[in-house]
C-alpha positions as CSV (number, residue, x, y, z in Angstrom):
1,M,8.6,-17.2,-1.8
2,A,10.5,-15.4,-4.4
3,K,9.6,-11.5,-4.3
4,T,7.9,-10.8,-7.9
5,I,6.2,-7.5,-6.6
6,K,7.7,-4.5,-8.0
7,R,6.6,-0.8,-8.2
8,E,3.8,0.5,-10.3
9,Q,2.1,-3.3,-10.5
10,E,-1.2,-3.6,-9.5
11,V,-1.9,-6.0,-6.3
12,V,-4.8,-7.2,-4.6
13,V,-4.7,-7.6,-0.5
14,I,-5.2,-11.4,0.3
15,A,-5.1,-11.0,4.1
16,G,-5.8,-8.5,6.8
17,A,-8.2,-5.6,7.7
18,H,-8.1,-4.6,4.0
19,K,-8.7,-8.0,2.2
20,G,-10.3,-7.5,-1.3
21,K,-8.9,-4.2,-2.0
22,R,-6.8,-3.4,-5.1
23,G,-4.4,-0.9,-5.6
24,K,-0.8,0.1,-7.1
25,V,2.3,-0.5,-5.4
26,L,3.7,2.9,-5.1
27,E,7.1,1.9,-3.2
28,V,8.9,-1.4,-2.0
29,K,10.7,-0.6,1.2
30,A,13.4,-2.7,2.5
31,P,13.2,-5.6,3.3
32,E,9.6,-6.9,3.0
33,K,7.1,-4.0,3.2
34,I,5.3,-2.4,0.5
35,L,3.1,0.9,0.2
36,V,-0.2,0.2,-1.8
37,E,-2.2,3.0,-3.1
38,G,-5.3,3.7,-0.9
39,V,-4.7,0.6,1.2
40,N,-3.8,0.9,5.3
41,L,-4.3,4.7,5.5
42,I,-3.4,6.4,8.7
43,T,-3.7,9.9,9.9
44,K,-0.1,11.9,10.4
45,Y,-0.4,15.3,12.0
46,E,1.9,17.9,10.4
47,R,3.3,20.9,12.1
48,K,2.6,24.4,10.9
49,T,5.5,25.5,8.5
50,Q,6.0,28.3,5.9
51,E,4.9,26.0,3.2
52,N,2.1,24.9,5.2
53,P,0.7,27.6,7.5
54,E,-2.2,25.6,8.4
55,G,-0.8,22.6,9.5
56,G,-3.4,19.8,10.4
57,S,-4.0,16.2,9.7
58,V,-3.0,14.4,6.4
59,Q,-3.9,10.6,5.2
60,R,-1.0,8.5,4.1
61,E,-0.5,5.1,3.3
62,A,1.2,2.9,5.6
63,P,3.4,-0.1,4.4
64,I,2.1,-3.7,4.7
65,H,4.0,-6.8,4.6
66,Y,4.5,-8.5,0.9
67,S,3.2,-11.8,1.8
68,N,-0.3,-10.2,2.4
69,V,-0.6,-9.0,-1.2
70,M,-0.9,-11.0,-4.6
71,P,-0.2,-9.6,-8.3
72,A,-3.8,-8.7,-9.7
73,E,-3.0,-10.6,-12.8
74,K,-2.7,-14.1,-10.8
75,Y,-5.8,-13.2,-8.6
76,D,-7.8,-12.8,-11.3
77,A,-6.7,-16.2,-13.1
78,K,-6.8,-18.1,-9.6
79,S,-10.4,-16.9,-9.0
80,K,-11.9,-18.0,-12.7
């Protein structure tokens, strides 16, 4: 399968726990992982620093495999 998924492209998750969610691709990680906005969120705990004196928890996107997503245009055309 050719990797046709690029940054800033809208995609739909077609497999896994987040099936059916849409979002923009934030980053393409090497070699087969991508970050999708608002999909596969995990909680990371940050240490107290001078910039962040409170510390605390932050939700971030975790990478998912590119085979679990499809470009939104192709998904919409297929569902008609």
